[in-house]
C-alpha positions as CSV (number, residue, x, y, z in Angstrom):
1,M,40.1,-10.4,17.7
2,I,38.4,-9.5,21.0
3,S,39.4,-11.8,23.7
4,S,36.9,-13.7,25.9
5,E,38.1,-11.7,28.9
6,T,37.4,-8.4,27.2
7,A,34.0,-9.5,25.8
8,A,32.9,-10.4,29.3
9,K,33.3,-6.9,30.6
10,F,30.3,-4.5,30.7
11,Q,32.3,-1.8,28.8
12,A,32.4,-4.1,25.8
13,A,28.6,-4.3,25.6
14,L,28.0,-0.7,26.6
15,P,27.3,0.6,23.0
16,F,24.3,-1.8,22.8
17,W,22.9,-0.5,26.1
18,V,22.7,2.9,24.5
19,S,19.4,1.7,23.0
20,F,17.7,1.9,26.4
21,L,18.1,5.7,26.3
22,L,15.2,5.7,23.9
23,I,12.8,4.6,26.6
24,P,13.0,7.7,28.9
25,A,13.2,9.8,25.8
26,I,9.8,8.4,24.6
27,W,8.2,9.0,28.0
28,L,9.6,12.6,28.3
29,A,8.3,13.3,24.8
30,A,4.8,12.1,26.0
31,F,4.9,14.3,29.0
32,A,6.2,17.4,27.1
33,G,4.1,17.1,23.9
34,G,4.7,19.5,21.0
35,W,7.4,18.7,18.5
36,W,9.2,16.7,21.2
37,V,7.0,13.7,20.2
38,L,9.2,13.3,17.1
39,I,12.5,13.1,19.0
40,I,12.8,9.3,18.6
41,P,13.2,9.3,14.8
42,V,15.8,12.0,15.2
43,L,17.7,10.0,17.8
44,T,17.5,6.6,16.0
45,W,18.1,7.8,12.4
46,Y,20.6,10.6,13.0
47,L,22.2,10.5,16.5
48,F,23.1,6.8,16.3
49,T,24.6,7.4,12.8
50,A,26.5,10.4,14.2
51,L,27.9,8.2,17.0
52,D,29.1,5.7,14.4
53,L,30.9,8.5,12.6
54,V,32.5,9.9,15.8
55,T,33.5,6.6,17.5
56,G,34.3,4.6,14.3
57,L,33.3,1.1,13.4
58,N,34.3,-2.0,15.4
59,L,35.4,-4.5,12.9
60,E,36.7,-7.1,15.3
61,N,35.0,-10.4,16.2
62,V,34.8,-12.0,19.6
63,D,36.9,-15.1,20.0
64,V,34.8,-18.0,18.8
65,E,35.8,-20.0,21.9
66,T,34.1,-17.5,24.2
67,D,31.6,-19.3,26.5
68,N,28.0,-18.0,26.5
69,A,28.4,-17.4,30.3
70,Q,30.9,-14.7,29.4
71,L,28.4,-12.9,27.3
72,T,25.9,-12.1,30.0
73,W,26.0,-8.3,29.4
74,Y,25.1,-8.9,25.8
75,T,22.3,-11.4,26.6
76,L,20.8,-9.0,29.2
77,V,20.4,-6.3,26.5
78,T,18.0,-8.4,24.4
79,N,16.3,-10.1,27.3
80,L,15.6,-6.9,29.3
81,W,14.4,-5.0,26.2
82,V,11.3,-7.3,26.0
83,P,9.6,-6.3,29.3
84,V,10.8,-2.7,28.9
85,Q,9.2,-2.4,25.5
86,F,6.1,-4.1,26.6
87,L,5.6,-1.7,29.6
88,T,6.4,1.2,27.3
89,V,4.0,0.4,24.5
90,F,1.0,-0.6,26.7
91,G,1.8,2.0,29.4
92,L,1.7,4.8,26.7
93,I,-1.5,3.4,25.3
94,Y,-3.1,3.9,28.7
95,Y,-1.3,7.2,29.4
96,V,-2.1,8.9,26.1
97,G,-5.8,8.0,26.6
98,Q,-5.8,10.1,29.7
99,A,-3.4,12.9,28.5
100,E,-5.5,16.0,27.8
101,H,-2.4,18.1,26.8
102,L,-1.8,15.9,23.7
103,G,-3.6,16.8,20.5
104,T,-4.5,14.4,17.8
105,W,-1.4,15.1,15.7
106,E,0.8,14.9,18.8
107,K,-0.6,11.4,19.6
108,I,0.0,10.3,16.0
109,G,3.6,11.7,16.2
110,L,4.2,10.0,19.5
111,F,3.2,6.6,18.4
112,F,5.1,7.1,15.1
113,S,8.1,7.5,17.5
114,V,7.1,4.4,19.4
115,G,6.9,2.5,16.1
116,T,10.3,3.8,15.2
117,A,11.8,2.4,18.5
118,T,10.0,-0.9,18.4
119,G,11.0,-1.4,14.8
120,T,14.6,-0.1,14.8
121,I,15.5,-1.7,18.1
122,G,12.8,-4.3,18.9
123,I,12.8,-6.1,15.5
124,N,16.6,-6.3,15.5
125,Y,16.6,-7.7,19.0
126,S,13.9,-10.2,18.1
127,H,16.2,-11.3,15.2
128,E,19.0,-12.1,17.6
129,L,16.6,-13.9,20.0
130,M,15.0,-16.1,17.3
131,H,18.5,-17.5,16.5
132,Q,19.2,-18.6,20.0
133,K,19.2,-22.3,21.1
134,N,17.5,-21.4,24.4
135,K,13.7,-21.8,23.9
136,H,13.0,-19.1,26.4
137,E,14.9,-16.6,24.4
138,R,13.2,-17.7,21.2
139,Q,9.8,-17.1,22.9
140,L,11.0,-13.6,23.9
141,G,11.7,-12.9,20.2
142,D,8.2,-14.0,19.3
143,I,6.8,-11.6,21.9
144,L,8.7,-8.7,20.4
145,L,7.5,-9.5,16.9
146,A,3.9,-9.9,18.2
147,M,4.1,-6.3,19.6
148,V,4.7,-4.9,16.1
149,L,2.2,-7.3,14.4
150,Y,5.0,-8.9,12.4
151,S,5.1,-12.4,13.9
152,H,5.4,-14.2,10.6
153,F,8.9,-12.7,10.2
154,R,10.2,-15.6,12.2
155,S,9.0,-18.2,9.7
156,E,9.9,-16.0,6.7
157,H,13.4,-15.4,8.0
158,L,14.3,-18.9,9.2
159,L,12.6,-21.0,6.5
160,V,12.8,-18.8,3.4
161,H,15.4,-16.1,3.7
162,H,18.2,-18.3,5.1
163,R,17.5,-20.9,2.5
164,Y,17.1,-18.8,-0.6
165,V,18.9,-15.5,0.3
166,A,19.2,-13.1,-2.6
167,T,17.4,-15.4,-5.0
168,P,13.9,-14.8,-6.6
169,R,12.4,-17.0,-3.9
170,D,13.6,-14.7,-1.1
171,T,10.8,-12.2,-0.7
172,V,12.7,-9.9,1.6
173,T,15.7,-9.3,-0.7
174,A,15.3,-6.2,-2.9
175,R,15.1,-6.9,-6.6
176,Y,17.6,-5.4,-9.0
177,N,17.0,-1.7,-9.2
178,E,14.0,-1.9,-6.9
179,G,13.7,1.3,-4.9
180,F,12.5,1.4,-1.3
181,H,9.1,2.6,-2.1
182,R,8.4,-0.4,-4.3
183,F,10.3,-2.8,-2.1
184,F,8.6,-2.0,1.2
185,P,4.9,-2.5,0.2
186,R,5.9,-5.6,-1.8
187,V,7.5,-7.2,1.3
188,L,4.5,-6.4,3.5
189,R,2.2,-8.0,0.9
190,E,4.3,-11.0,-0.1
191,S,6.3,-12.0,3.0
192,W,3.4,-13.5,5.0
193,H,2.2,-15.5,2.0
194,S,5.8,-16.8,1.6
195,A,6.1,-17.6,5.3
196,F,2.7,-19.4,5.4
197,S,3.7,-21.5,2.3
198,A,6.9,-22.5,4.0
199,E,5.2,-23.6,7.2
200,K,2.5,-25.5,5.1
201,A,5.2,-27.3,3.1
202,M,7.1,-28.3,6.3
203,L,3.9,-29.7,7.8
204,A,3.2,-31.6,4.5
205,R,6.6,-33.3,4.8
206,K,5.3,-34.7,8.1
207,D,2.0,-35.8,6.5
208,L,0.2,-33.1,8.4
209,P,-2.3,-30.5,7.1
210,W,-1.8,-26.8,7.4
211,T,-4.6,-26.8,9.9
212,D,-2.6,-28.8,12.4
213,L,-2.2,-26.8,15.6
214,S,1.6,-27.1,15.4
215,N,1.4,-24.5,12.6
216,P,2.9,-21.4,14.3
217,F,0.5,-19.2,12.3
218,F,-2.1,-20.0,14.9
219,Q,0.2,-18.6,17.5
220,Y,1.0,-15.5,15.3
């Protein structure tokens, strides 16, 4: 078990801060062009895996009595990622529009890399944020999901997945023998329907129609 004193140190959270190395890598790729625009998938899919192999897995849990105030370095990771991702995504949209050295395929490759970073890191951090009690952090999670056009994931995850995990009602659990290439388009197609139905049912229990403005789909 990791003690509260150890968890409170920056060194304990340092592995999670490695994710921020993707940001300068994305910008350097945009400046350099060429095959460098595909560096992010290489880093996220292979370098991080290699680091796991080299450093080993940490199978210890932090002491459950640890106060949230002692987890500041962990909280900062997810909170700071939001404005950093925002500035990167929209900054690159502006920059690439002016960048004459980037051809069409380089631009496609660059934003494929941006999508890899915002999906691999951003969606995972949004998952952590949506589970927090602090309303501000939950809103940050919503912002991250909005940036990848996947806002309904909050409703799907909290109202469907957590209730019906690994059952036929859980859209985002792979079916038996369902390969990725069948699973992925099915989830994209079905999850927002499932999420909307869950929110509609919740409003109905309050005797409210789905058109009530408290339905988060209007926000999504």
